N, C-alpha and C positions, 0 to 999 in steps of 0.2 A: 509778137504776141508773148505775153508772160504766162508761163505755165503755172506759176504759183501766186495765188492771190494773197493779199496782206490784210484782208478783213478779219476781224476777231471771230472766234468760234462761238456758236450759240449752244454747243454741246459741252465742250471741254473748257475747264478753268486751267488745268495743267495735266496734260496726258502723260507726262513723265512718271507720275505716280503709279501708272499701270504697267510700267516696264518690269520685266521679270526680276531684274537684279537691283531694283530701286530699294533704298533703305526704308524702314517703317517711318511713317510720318512723325510719330512722337520720338523716334530714335530708339525706343525700346521695343523688342519683339513682343507682339501681343500673344497671349495664351501660352506663354512659355515660362512664366514666373517660377514655377516649381522646378523645372528643368534647369533654369539659370541658377537658382539657389543651390541645387545639387552640384552643378559644375563648380560654382564658387566655393562650396564647402571643401572640395578637394584641392582647390588652388590656394586656400587660405594659408597653408603651411609656407607658401612662398614668402610671406611677410614675417615669418618667424625664423626660418632656417635658410632662406635664400633659394630653396628648391621645393617643388611640390609634386604631387602624384601626377603621373602622365595620364592623359585621357585619350580614349578611342571613342569618338562620337559617330554613330551610324544611324541611318534611317533612309527611307525612300526619298527620291528627288522631290523637292517642294515641301519638305517638312520643317524648314527653317534652320537647318544645321549651320549654314554659312553665316546667316544674319545673327544667329545666337552667339557664335564664336567671335565674330567681329565686335559685337556689343560687349561681350565678356572681356575681350582684350582692352577695349576702351575703358571699362570699369577698373581693370587692373592698373592701367596707366594713371587714371584719375586718383585711385587710392594711394598708389605709390608716390605720386607727386604731393598729395596732401600730407602724407606721413614721412616724407623725406627718404623713401626707400629707393635705392638705385636699381630700378627694374626697366628693362627694355622689352618691347613686344614686337612681333612681326608676323604677318599673314602672307602665305604664298599658296597659289593654286597650282599644284603639280600637274593638273590636267592641261594647263597651258604651257608650263615649262617643259614637261614631258621627260626630261632626263635628270638624273641626280646632279649633274654638273650645273645645269641651268637653274635647277631648284636652289642649289646652294648659292649660286650667283645672286638670285633674287632675295634670298634670306639676308645676305650680307648688305645688299643695296637697301633692303627694307629697314635695316638697322641704322641707316643714315650714312653709309660709306660710299664714296664715289669709285666705282669699279668699272673698267672697260668691258665691252661686250666680248672681246676676244683678247688673247694674249696672256691670260692668267691660267695657270694650271690649278687643279683641284687642291693640291697641297697648300698653295698660296692663299686660296679662299679660306681654307681651314685655319691657317695661321692668323689671318685677319680676324676671323670669328673668335678665336681663342684669346686674342688680345683684348677684345671687348669684355671677356669674362673676368678680367683682372679686377675691374671696378664695378661690374654689373651682374645681376641675375638676368637671364633671358628666357622669355616664353616664345616658343616657335610653334605656330599653327600651320599645318600643311593640309590643305584641302585636296580631295581626290587623290589621296596618298597611294591608292592602288596603282596609279599610273607610273610610279617609280620603283615599286617594290620588285625585287629580283632582277634589277637591271645592272648590277655591278657586283664585283667580287666581294667588296666590303660595303654593304648597303648604307646609304646616307643616314637612315634612321638609326642604325647601329652606332655610327660615329657620333651623331648628335646626342644620343642617349648616354654615351660614355663621358660626355663633357660635364664638368662640375657646374653647379648653379644653372643648369639648363632643364627646362620643363617643356615637354612636348604635348601638343594637342593635335591628334590625327583625326581626319574627317574622311568618311567614306560612305557609300550607299548601302553596303551590305556587311553584316557581321563576318561573313565568310572571307572578306578581304583581310581580316586580321590574321587569318591562317597563312597568308602569303608572307608574313613577316618571318624571316629566318629564325630558327629555334634559338640560336645563341643570342639574337637580339631580343626575342620575346621573353627570354628568361630573365633578362635584366630590365627590360622595358616595363613589364608587369602593369599594363595600362588598366585603368578603371573603365569598364565598358559602359557607355551611356547610350541608350536607345531613344530616339525621338520618334514617337508614333505619329501617324497621320492625324491631322486635325479632324475633330468631329464636325458635323454639319453646323452646329451652333458656333463653334470656334471659327470655322471657315467664314460664316456669314459676318461675324464680328470683324474679322480681318478685312474682308472685302468691303464692308460698310465704311471702315476707316479710310480705305483708298478712294471709295466713291465720293466721300465728302471733299477730298482734296482734288480729285481729278475732274468731276463733273460740276456744272452749274446746278443750283438748287432745282429740284423737281424734274430733273432730266430722267431719272430712273426710279420707277415705282418699286415699293418694297416687295411686292409679290414676284416681280421679275428678278430681283436680287435673290429671293428664296430659290428660284429655279437654278440660277447659276451656282449658288452655294451647294445645292443638293447634288448636282452633277459633279462639281469640283470635289466635294468630300468623298463621293463614290470612287473617283479616280485617285484620290489621295495626294494630289499635287496642287497646292494653292496657286501656283503660277499659272495653271490652266485657267483659273478664274480671272486673273489679271488680264491674260490674253483675250479671253472671251469678251470681257467688258470693253476692252480697247477696240476690238474688232466690231462689236455692236455699235459703239459710239461713232466709229468712222463711217459705218453704213448709214446711220441716221443723219450724220452731217452731210454726206454726199447726196442724200435725198432731200436736203434742205429742211429737215424737221428740227424741232426744238426738244423732242422727247424720244427716248429709245422705246421701240415697240416690242411686243412679244415675238414678232417675226424676225426682228433684228437679232434678238437673243437666240432664237432657234437656229437661224442661219449661221451665227457666230459659233455656236456650240458644235454644229455639224462640221464646220470648217476646221476648228481647232482639233476636233477628234480625228479628222483625216490627217492633219499634220502629225499628231501624236502617233498614229498608226505607221505613218511613213518613217518616223524616227525609229520606232521599234524595229521595222524591217531593216533599216540601215544598220542598227546595232547588231541584229541577227546576222546580217551579211558579213560584218567585221569579225564576229565570233567564228563563223564558218570558215572565213578566209584564214584565220589564225590556225584553225584545226587542220585545214588542208595542207598548210605549210608544215605543220608538225608531222602529218602523215607522210 
């Protein structure tokens, strides 16, 4: 007996558009035009002097920080190629690398160099990075930067900021994370603080509608149900909650053999996703308490 059927879905055209880390359908983040222009205005110096103002971008989860920075890096690469500027860009998520060493390893790899998982010491990674600076300017974006702050005697952020022709884009959830940057690094880093506020209900609906067009067949989701999802999502301030809710509701409708999502599907999905969100918060609280217990 096969557990997985191969018949086409009557609900989904392409459910991947509702995955939390999927890129915007058009490639450009919706409802962030002004924020992107602000970021670009500080990076424009890169194409005149080879180095630009460092940025510290913060905001609640689900406000588009990562997708904005990735889009921005793509635009930097495009403009550099069109104008013949030697600029390299790299994005690294420190929440996954966890340590300064592995973060630096991924930076070097992201710049196109073949480096082994083990066997290289930090000084060799730094030497390799510095060789690239001979002929290039480099923009380094580090997501969840709070994961690596205060983890070594000479912080990685301090080292990178001291390199010529190197521009940093640091991303975190809270402005308070900027205070973890050691004083000597902060005094030279002098980042421009850019806050991404949660999307409004109207913006949330526009973003969700864009995903609905790509993810569902025509007429699967009525507009009044999309309104409900957008309202709850905007109240929570995390647009990814809306993606997960729509995906869950679509799966429920499909399992029931329907061709449309019902109000009950949406209600059940919202309750389920809210429960998951509560469990995640409890898990985060337990981690925080655990760290405090060790400190005590």
